[in-house]
Residue, then its C-alpha position, 0 to 999 in steps of 0.5 A: m198303363s193297364l189294370a190287372d185283370s184280378d184288380r179290375e174284377l175287384v173294381v167292377e164289383e165295388l163300382d158295380r160298373d166298368p171303370t172309366p179309362a181315367e179310373a182304371a189308370l188311377f187304380e192301376n197307379l194307386w194300387s201299384e206296389h210303389c203306392a199300395y205296398r201290396s207285398s211289403r205292408p203285411l211285414l211292416s207291422a214288425f216295426d215299433s213306431e211309437g215313443e213319447q217323442v213321436v208326434v206323427g208316425p208312419g202314413d203321412d208325407a213325413a214323420v214328426v218327432a219332438l226335440d222338446d216341448g216346442t220344437y219338432i223335426t220332420i224326417g222322411i226318406e224316398s227312393h228314386n231308383h228306376p228313374s235314376y237308371v233311365d236318366p241319372f241326372d233328372g232321376a236323382a234330382t227329382g228324388v231330392g225335390g220330392i222328399v223336400r216337398d214331403t217336408l213342406s207338406m208337414g209345415a216344416y222348413p227343410i234343413a238337411l239332406a242325406d243321400s245313400l247311393y248304390f251302384g254296380e262295380f266301380d270299374a264298369d263304365h256304365s256304373r261310373y256314368l250313373l254315379e256321375g249323373v246321379v251325383e250331379g243331379i243331387s248336387h244341382y238340385g240341392n245346391c240350387i234350393g239351398v238345403p245342405t246335403v250333410a250325410g249319406s253313403v256310397d256303395f258298389h256291388p256287382d248286383y246293382e249293375g242293372n238297377p242302381l239305388v238312389n235313396v234320399a232323406c230330408v230333415g225339416l224343422t217346425n213346431e206345434e203351431r206350424l204343424v200341418t198334416a195330410e188329413a183333409q179337415e172340413p167339407g166345403n174347404k177349397l183344394v188349391l194347386v200351387g206351383n209349376g204348371t202341369g205337363r206330360d212328364g212322369l206319366g205312369g211313374a208309379s207303375f214304372a217304379s213297380e216293375d222290373l227294369a227291361e233291357d231297353a228301359e233307358t230309352e223306352d221308359r224315359p217318358a216316365v221320368q220327371v224333369g225337375d226345376p230347382y229354382t221353382e222348388k226354391l220359390l215353392i219352399e219360401a211360399n210354403e213358409q209364408l203360407v204356414d206362417e200366416g196359418l192359411i193351410e188346413s192340410a197339404r200333400d205334395l204331388g209325387a207318385a200318381g200326380l194330382g190324382g194320388a195327392s188329392s185322393e189320399l188327402v181326402a181319404k185320410g180325413g174320411l171325406g171326398a172331393e169334387i175336382e174340375l180338371e180343366r182348372v189345373h194350370q198347364r204348361e202343355p196344350n191339349m192335355n186330356a183328363l188322364e194326363i192332367l190327373l196322373a202326370e208327375s210334373q214336379e214342384r207342385m203342392c195341393y193345399e186344403v184352404e178355407p174359402e175366405n183364405v183362397d185369395r190370400v193364398a193366390e196373392i202369395a203364389e203370385r208374389f213368388d211367381l208360382g201358378c195357382s189354381v182353385i181346382g175343387e173342394v172337399t166334400e162328404g161324398n165320393y172322390t169325383c173328377t170332371f173334365e169339360g163337363e164330363t165325369v171321368v172319376d167317381v169313386d170312394a176315396y178310401f177304396l181307391g187308396e186302401g182297397a188294393p188286396m195284399n199279396d201273400l207270397p211264398s218265401e225262402v229263408p236264405e242260408q249263410p255261406e260256408t267258410d272258405l277263406p283265401e290264402v293271402d299276404l297281409e300287406d296285399v289285403f291291406d292295400a286292396v281293402v284300404s283302396s277299395p271304392n267301398t272303403a275309400s274316401k267319398r270326398w269326390v262325391y260330397r265336395q260337390y254338395d253345398h253342406e254349409v248353406g243354412v249355417r246350421t252344419s256343425v259337423g259335415p260329411g266325411d265324419d262318422a255322422a253329421i251334426i246340425a245345430v237346432r238352436e231353437a232347442e239348444q240341441g245338436l242333431a246327429i244324422s247318419s244314413g246308409a246300408a251295407p250291401n255286402w252284409t245283407d247279401v251274405a245274411p239279410y237278417e243279421g246284416a240288417r241288424a248290423v246296419a241299424l247298429e252301425n248307424a247308431t254307432n256313427v251317431a254315438a261317436k259324435g256324442a249323440t243318442p238315437l232319437a228316431a229313424v226312417d227306412c228305405l227298404n229296397g228289394g228285388n222282385p218279391e214274386k221270387p221266393d228267395v228274393y222275398g225271403g231276403f226282403t223279409g229278413i231285412v225287415d225283421g232284422l232292422a225292426e228288431m235292432c231299432e227296437s233294441l236301441s229304442a229308436p222308433v222307426v217313424g216312417g219310410n219307403v219301400s221299393l221292390y221290383n229292383d230287378s233287371v236282366a242282370g238279376p235282383i239287387p242285394p236286399t238293401p235296408t237303408l236307414a236314416l237315423v237321427g240322434t240328439k245331444d246337448g248343445y250344437d257346437a262342433p265337438p272338439l273330438s274328431v275321427t283323426a288322432d291327436a298327436d299331443d301328449g301321446a294319449t292312449l288308443l283303445l278299441v271298444g269291441d271284439l278284436g275277433l280272436e276269441g272263438e271262431a272269427r267270422l269274416g262274412g260280409s267283409e270287404y276283405l272277402a269281397q276283394f279276394d273271393g272268399s266266404d264266411r258266416f256273418p259275425a255275431l253282434p254285441d249282447d247289449p247294443a243299447a248299453l253299448i251305444e249309450t256308453l259310447a255316446a257318454v264317453a265321446d262327450d267326455d272331456a278326456t276323449r281326444a278322438v272317436h272313430d267307428v270301426s265298420h267297413g274294411g274293419l280295424a285296418v281301414a279305421l286306423a288308416e282313416m285316423v292318421s293325418d300328416d300331423a298325427g300317426l299311430e303305433v299299434s300292436l294287436p295282441v295276436s300270438e306270433s305263431a298265429d297264421e295269416t288267416v288269424a291276423a287277417a281276421a283281427l284286422f279286417h272283420e267287420q263286426p259293427g258296434r265297435a269304436l276306436i277311442q283316443t283318451d287321456s283317461p283309459d282307466a275311466v273308459r275301461e270302467a265305463f264299458d265294464g260289463v258292456a263291451p271288451v276294451v283293448e289297448l292298441g297303442s298311442a299316437t305319434d307326431d310323424g304321420r306314420l301308421e305302424v300296425t304290428v300283428g303277431n310277427r308281422t308289421i304293416a308300415t305306411d304313412a299319411a301320404a301313402i294312405r291318402e293316395r290309396r284312399e283317393t281311388i274315386e277322385r283319381e279315376l273320375e277327375 
């Protein structure tokens, strides 16, 4: 850890002296890209974060959104990218632990997790090693703490080979009376540290997350990776619940990036206050720790609470009951943020300057251009086989079956569907959750691809009969000092912001992770979006993604078949598999009306099944609807004289905002979407478990067993 010369000059000017070693290290971490958003903050004003449902927006540990007058949810998202490369198990596990503690600090109880994971090419040994370690870390930690992992995504792209991404979102439940924020309230209140003992793990983690990964990162940077203890986290969850129930907490912050120094200084800075902290009072699990180590270690499972003096003893009693450490480390003041160690002052700075004084970067950017059209000549059946069996479109059951998604008895619809649904009985509502990005899309066209990512997540939610409520984002990019990389990052910010505003889904919080660059090069710009929507009632809906063979209901496609004008296949798995290129497809003109209508139709009693059409295009969506009990006979209105390229465009282009609907009332569906989106009749279901798709003069025929064999790519290779 070392403070940059230009930053040191600003610190010296403000303090009118040289910083102490502890101060220099604290500034270096809190002014890092990871904490201060020096390259991204100038762009983030593009997001609309307001709405009548928004109780607490960006800037706290998690956002708070109202479901009704008395019931709130919290939602937050974090990245643990670099740690998961160095140590995939602990890196991913502590990512889960951190976002759960962000939830606790708002006075909420965690009720659901969603993880979005990105790795290099699946057939590379190192990618599989990282995948297995990350999934094991997430499942171990989430299962042990009893929070269900219900949604997420897994994507493979060669540009993640040297830098995987692990993005984790958490939803919590609270209400107006229980709500806590990270803003210190009153001078004289005590600062109390509750949880695990402080060790030397995770030192410099914030700095480590703000630099490119070096070739030797797996060995040299291991000390910067935290080590988690989910059993202590579970105790902390329950202790936090008791503290909140008894009204003992005035404000709270979890100890994450920059450890105690980050949490305590940010807590008092938000309240325009200061603190006096005695570092030797911190309960420790390693001997002979010095001031800097105590201040900046990122040991897990720790919370910093502001507590009124008369409540300190009761907080200590509750901590002891749950076998947690508890230290009264100082108090809130009206002065500077000061830390002493064995009688010596090691930090004495203005808390606001420490948190907000970092200068913003003004970086050059280059607007990326979309590629020219270069479509491969292929056989339609070969494309079908390759796309349906691709790890990107294949079943992710191997991943999510390792997660406990039933614990907490709130899961109405679990992973494997378009979106999960969590029962919020307190508000008599179902909360739909969708999370993910699409690196193929944003690699080809950052701005257009990010717009598509937002629409895709909203379509997933609408397919379950829910309408968007709010979203949080995790914006992942490479080294922003490279103009082309920063141009791509700017594109995903603007695209995501524009589409979320169009959908009336305020972006209420998020995370930025830059410098995801390695000797292998930068990652694709990756805007993970975790979007929640609501619907009346919380029972599992009768509709599903699989077809219903009874009575031969009609199968409709809502959206563009790709036959009008110039078909665009850019960003498709088809072109990724066969080394082609094309421009990204245009998006629907009125996405908000599309989502609202789709949600209403999905909730209609005449609707048998709804399935979103996205990655892999219509071909994959149709294959996913077939089961042993129900097949599909489908005919696409393609001229018999059309060539293979036109047929491929109809089956494999990936314009988002489309859905397959099986219905007893096709005319009502057409009427609902009149003026909103085209509706094309494709065929009907059968009871033989076969899929037959006729495209012009070509027919692709297969059955559920063969499709299942193709789609079990990940299971087959990893088990």
